[in-house]
C-alpha positions in Angstrom: 0.0 0.0 0.2 1.4 3.2 -1.0 0.3 6.8 0.4 0.8 10.3 -1.2 2.9 12.4 1.4 2.9 15.9 0.3 3.1 19.3 1.9 2.1 22.8 1.2 3.5 26.1 2.6 3.3 29.8 1.7 6.5 31.2 -0.3 5.2 35.2 -0.4 1.7 35.0 -1.4 1.7 31.9 -3.3 1.0 28.2 -2.1 3.8 25.8 -2.9 3.2 22.1 -3.0 5.8 19.3 -2.6 7.9 17.6 -0.2 9.1 18.9 2.9 13.0 18.9 3.3 14.0 21.1 6.3 12.5 22.8 9.1 13.7 25.8 11.0 12.8 28.3 13.3 10.7 30.6 11.0 11.2 28.9 7.5 10.6 25.5 6.1 12.1 24.3 2.8 9.7 22.7 0.3 10.9 21.1 -2.7 8.4 21.4 -5.7 8.8 18.7 -8.2 6.5 20.3 -10.8 9.2 23.2 -11.2 12.3 21.5 -10.0 12.9 24.3 -7.5 13.2 24.8 -3.8 11.5 27.4 -1.7 12.0 28.9 1.7 8.6 29.1 3.0 6.7 30.4 6.0 6.9 27.7 8.6 3.7 29.0 10.1 1.6 27.9 7.0 2.8 24.4 6.6 0.2 21.7 6.3 0.3 18.0 5.1 -2.2 16.5 2.6 -4.7 14.2 4.4 -4.8 11.6 1.8 -8.4 12.6 1.2 -10.2 14.5 -1.4 -13.4 16.6 -1.0 -16.7 16.3 -3.0 -15.4 18.3 -5.8 -12.2 16.0 -5.9 -9.8 18.6 -4.5 -7.0 17.7 -2.1 -7.9 18.1 1.5 -4.8 19.8 3.5 -4.2 20.3 7.2 -5.5 24.1 7.9 -8.4 23.8 5.3 -11.8 25.1 6.4 -14.3 22.5 5.2 -18.1 22.4 5.3 -20.6 19.4 5.6 -23.7 21.6 4.2 -24.5 22.7 7.9 -21.2 23.4 9.8 -17.7 24.7 9.0 -14.9 23.0 10.6 -11.0 23.1 10.5 -9.0 20.2 9.5 -5.8 19.6 11.7 -3.5 17.1 13.0 -4.1 15.5 16.5 -0.7 14.7 18.2 -2.4 12.7 20.9 -4.5 10.3 18.6 -2.0 10.6 15.6 -4.6 11.2 13.1 -6.4 14.1 11.2 -9.5 15.5 12.9 -12.1 18.2 11.9 -12.8 20.7 14.7 -16.2 22.2 14.3 -17.7 25.0 16.4 -18.3 23.0 19.7 -17.2 19.4 18.7 -14.4 17.3 17.1 -15.1 14.7 14.4 -12.8 11.9 13.3 -11.6 12.7 10.0 -11.5 9.5 7.8 -12.6 8.6 4.4 -16.1 7.3 4.9 -17.7 10.9 4.8 -15.2 12.8 2.7 -17.8 12.9 -0.2 -19.8 15.3 2.0 -17.1 17.7 2.7 -16.4 20.9 0.7 -13.3 22.9 1.0 -14.4 26.6 1.4 -11.2 28.1 2.3 -8.1 27.7 4.7 -7.0 29.3 8.1 -4.2 31.3 6.4 -6.1 33.0 3.6 -9.4 33.3 5.3 -9.0 33.5 9.0 -12.2 35.1 9.3 -14.2 32.0 8.4 -12.4 29.8 11.1 -14.9 28.2 13.4 -17.8 30.1 12.1 -21.1 28.5 11.3 -22.4 28.4 7.8 
């Protein structure tokens, strides 16, 4: 079984997608296979691909804001349980593939902080 392990982070105002190479205090280096470049990105914006896609077929990343049609939630990694979760307003949900077709990405906590935790 293989799993696609990818990361994203912001370089200036642009999202860079690729492989995490080095982590510093304020900077991470992302290797982008698409253009064969290395980027020094903002460490605060690093997110990992969950391995799942939303109802539109878009990759879901750590830090994405998703909706299930009723509520908005933020995808994050839970260190205590070693899994991705979704924090909705007032409750936490397991993040697994069983209901990914019901989710739609509507933003992320870096580009759309005003949407974080807000009900639809």
